[in-house]
N, CA, C and O of each residue as an XYZ file, in Angstrom:
304
protein
N     111.587    143.653     73.121
C     111.114    142.146     72.920
C     110.890    141.596     74.000
O     110.147    140.615     74.046
N     111.464    142.091     75.071
C     111.291    141.640     76.275
C     109.716    141.802     77.014
O     109.431    141.386     78.137
N     108.782    142.524     76.059
C     107.825    142.295     76.951
C     106.336    141.179     75.918
O     105.243    140.659     76.143
N     107.482    141.395     74.605
C     106.672    139.879     73.827
C     106.566    138.475     74.223
O     105.553    137.781     74.309
N     107.989    138.130     74.487
C     108.232    136.809     75.865
C     107.713    136.988     76.750
O     107.169    135.953     77.135
N     107.454    138.241     77.707
C     106.987    137.789     78.305
C     105.690    137.530     78.588
O     105.224    137.264     79.696
N     105.099    137.617     77.518
C     103.548    137.349     77.273
C     103.435    136.485     76.703
O     102.277    136.075     76.617
N     104.115    135.988     76.250
C     104.100    134.603     75.739
C     104.107    133.116     76.525
O     103.524    132.061     76.277
N     105.176    133.580     77.744
C     105.072    133.125     79.170
C     103.805    133.423     79.962
O     103.033    132.487     80.167
N     103.660    134.035     80.196
C     102.584    134.810     80.975
C     101.388    133.640     80.165
O     100.785    132.756     80.774
N     101.276    133.910     78.767
C     100.028    133.233     78.673
C     100.360    131.995     79.147
O      99.865    131.907     80.271
N     100.986    130.924     78.843
C     101.336    129.594     78.816
C     101.414    128.807     80.506
O     101.037    127.691     80.863
N     102.101    129.989     81.326
C     102.194    129.916     82.608
C     101.809    130.896     83.653
O     102.634    131.263     84.489
N     100.077    131.518     83.633
C      99.457    132.328     84.261
C     100.332    132.680     85.558
O     100.725    133.841     85.674
N     100.527    132.109     86.149
C     100.174    131.627     88.011
C     102.063    132.335     88.547
O     102.353    132.738     89.674
N     103.075    132.268     87.255
C     104.115    132.686     87.660
C     104.447    133.898     87.641
O     104.073    134.651     86.742
N     105.349    134.351     88.823
C     105.727    135.603     88.312
C     107.229    135.916     87.717
O     108.231    135.908     88.432
N     107.243    136.209     86.220
C     108.355    135.728     85.546
C     109.283    136.856     85.722
O     110.468    136.704     85.428
N     108.852    137.956     86.168
C     109.521    139.405     86.571
C     110.379    138.871     87.746
O     111.389    139.500     88.061
N     110.118    138.030     88.242
C     111.181    137.795     89.685
C     111.982    136.552     89.438
O     113.205    136.465     89.538
N     111.254    135.725     89.147
C     111.386    134.294     89.264
C     112.650    133.863     89.001
O     112.767    134.237     87.834
N     114.300    133.011     89.459
C     115.215    132.913     88.935
C     115.660    131.729     88.891
O     116.832    131.410     89.091
N     114.711    130.964     88.614
C     114.821    129.151     89.155
C     113.528    128.612     88.373
O     112.691    128.068     89.094
N     113.240    128.687     86.980
C     112.163    128.109     86.502
C     112.522    126.511     85.921
O     111.738    125.579     85.742
N     113.939    126.566     85.710
C     113.496    125.187     85.739
C     114.537    124.254     86.946
O     114.470    123.046     87.173
N     115.226    125.006     87.417
C     115.883    124.448     88.137
C     115.334    124.505     89.774
O     115.909    124.267     90.836
N     114.155    124.871     89.492
C     112.978    125.261     91.234
C     111.979    124.721     90.643
O     110.876    124.932     91.145
N     112.037    124.123     89.780
C     110.887    123.467     89.472
C     109.258    124.275     89.056
O     108.225    123.672     88.764
N     109.455    125.880     89.150
C     108.582    126.254     88.319
C     107.700    126.372     87.303
O     106.584    126.885     87.219
N     108.510    125.718     86.435
C     107.868    125.357     84.391
C     108.342    123.459     85.154
O     109.191    122.905     85.853
N     106.944    123.138     84.294
C     107.582    121.827     83.761
C     108.134    121.578     82.535
O     108.233    122.505     81.732
N     108.603    120.206     82.194
C     108.631    119.710     80.930
C     107.612    120.237     79.689
O     107.973    121.041     78.830
N     106.368    119.672     79.759
C     105.277    120.342     79.279
C     105.154    121.778     79.124
O     104.927    122.207     77.993
N     105.243    122.396     79.870
C     105.715    124.236     80.099
C     106.574    124.345     78.462
O     106.140    124.661     77.354
N     107.814    123.970     78.883
C     109.032    124.162     78.162
C     108.656    124.031     76.612
O     108.887    124.985     75.870
N     108.161    123.023     76.187
C     108.092    122.432     75.448
C     106.768    123.545     74.697
O     106.550    123.385     73.496
N     106.018    124.534     75.404
C     105.336    125.025     74.899
C     105.362    126.468     74.680
O     104.630    127.106     73.924
N     106.380    126.945     75.502
C     107.648    128.049     75.410
C     108.372    127.877     73.763
O     108.268    128.580     72.758
N     109.035    126.765     74.011
C     109.994    126.978     73.087
C     109.272    126.952     71.646
O     109.507    127.842     70.829
N     108.201    125.674     71.310
C     107.079    125.833     70.575
C     106.790    127.693     69.685
O     106.949    128.084     68.529
N     106.350    128.329     70.888
C     105.471    129.373     70.996
C     107.030    130.617     70.723
O     106.660    131.622     70.117
N     107.989    130.625     70.946
C     108.622    131.752     70.677
C     109.116    131.210     69.569
O     109.353    132.056     68.707
N     109.413    129.873     69.204
C     110.272    129.529     67.497
C     109.041    130.269     66.449
O     109.512    130.811     65.448
N     107.287    130.337     66.632
C     106.570    130.452     66.064
C     106.826    131.948     65.817
O     106.858    132.357     64.656
N     107.016    132.819     66.897
C     106.013    133.918     67.456
C     107.825    134.519     66.326
O     107.721    135.381     65.454
N     108.853    134.019     66.564
C     110.038    135.032     66.664
C     111.101    134.693     65.180
O     112.101    135.257     64.735
N     110.193    133.338     64.679
C     110.218    132.810     63.340
C     111.980    132.523     63.379
O     112.899    132.958     62.686
N     111.906    131.292     64.890
C     113.590    131.256     64.969
C     113.837    129.271     65.096
O     113.046    128.328     65.066
N     115.000    129.360     65.207
C     114.439    127.553     65.522
C     115.694    127.387     66.848
O     116.747    128.000     67.020
N     114.918    126.085     67.784
C     115.616    126.136     69.486
C     115.955    124.799     69.315
O     115.229    123.805     69.303
N     117.081    124.902     69.192
C     117.792    123.447     69.141
C     117.766    122.525     69.850
O     118.441    123.056     70.732
N     117.515    121.351     70.325
C     116.885    120.318     71.713
C     118.372    120.851     72.782
O     118.200    120.951     73.997
N     119.697    121.137     72.185
C     120.409    121.001     72.836
C     120.573    123.121     73.689
O     121.336    123.758     74.415
N     119.427    123.304     72.999
C     119.373    125.051     73.712
C     118.271    124.536     75.053
O     118.468    125.106     76.126
N     117.614    123.925     75.022
C     116.850    123.364     75.944
C     117.783    123.129     77.394
O     118.070    122.045     77.900
N     118.108    124.341     77.826
C     118.807    123.914     79.134
C     118.839    124.511     80.145
O     119.033    125.689     79.843
N     118.727    124.353     81.703
C     118.300    125.346     82.806
C     119.072    127.018     82.348
O     118.611    128.143     82.543
N     119.813    126.784     81.975
C     120.765    128.301     81.748
C     119.919    129.519     80.870
O     119.861    130.747     80.796
N     119.406    128.486     80.359
C     118.356    129.332     79.237
C     117.419    129.171     79.485
O     116.714    129.106     78.479
N     116.973    129.065     80.246
C     115.482    128.737     80.497
C     114.945    129.539     81.690
O     113.799    129.974     81.809
N     116.319    129.704     82.856
C     115.786    129.893     84.135
C     115.344    131.111     84.111
O     114.334    131.161     84.813
N     115.586    132.087     83.669
C     114.792    133.331     84.294
C     114.449    133.933     82.828
O     115.014    133.528     81.812
N     113.205    135.207     82.834
C     113.196    136.149     81.706
C     114.292    136.457     80.764
O     114.358    136.299     79.545
N     115.324    137.038     81.804
C     116.579    137.130     81.299
C     116.983    136.139     80.364
O     116.732    136.442     79.197
N     117.644    134.834     80.575
C     117.536    134.033     79.829
C     117.168    133.714     78.843
O     117.992    133.537     77.946
N     115.794    133.512     78.607
C     115.111    132.812     77.599
C     115.217    134.299     76.123
O     115.317    134.189     74.901
N     115.124    135.642     77.108
C     115.044    136.575     76.071
C     116.658    136.953     75.690
O     116.895    137.708     74.747
N     117.800    136.329     76.548
C     119.373    136.228     75.507
C     118.945    135.182     74.585
O     118.713    135.649     73.470
N     118.771    133.983     74.671
C     118.610    133.092     73.433
C     117.889    133.608     72.788
O     118.371    133.909     71.696
N     116.532    133.981     72.985
C     115.283    134.693     71.401
C     116.973    134.941     71.034
O     117.782    134.145     70.559
N     117.125    136.211     71.408
C     118.421    137.478     71.118
C     119.317    136.772     70.060
O     119.318    137.088     68.871
N     120.067    135.803     70.594
C     120.972    135.041     70.192
C     120.086    134.265     68.654
O     120.074    134.516     67.449
N     119.748    133.739     69.118
C     119.074    132.943     67.880
C     118.404    133.397     66.688
O     117.972    132.791     65.707
N     118.425    134.662     67.027
C     117.320    135.687     66.015
C     118.709    137.025     65.232
O     118.527    137.894     64.379
N     120.029    136.631     66.013
C     121.032    137.171     65.109
C     121.717    135.823     64.457
O     122.284    136.017     63.382
N     121.731    134.781     64.860
C     122.167    133.832     64.075
C     121.596    133.273     62.504
O     122.169    132.345     61.933
């Protein structure tokens, strides 16, 4: 699943090194438009629902945190 998430992220923001970046939101690496694109792609690809309450830096600052959020949504 990690590779699928990484592929989605790189498709939207190809200039970011998602393997090493840990402050995607807090550091301003991705903007609000990219966040919406990422959430939409993740929901479509994994057939999950991501609530507006889930769109917080703690869930989106790194590849690992994004994967954890997706994993959590898939389990619920």
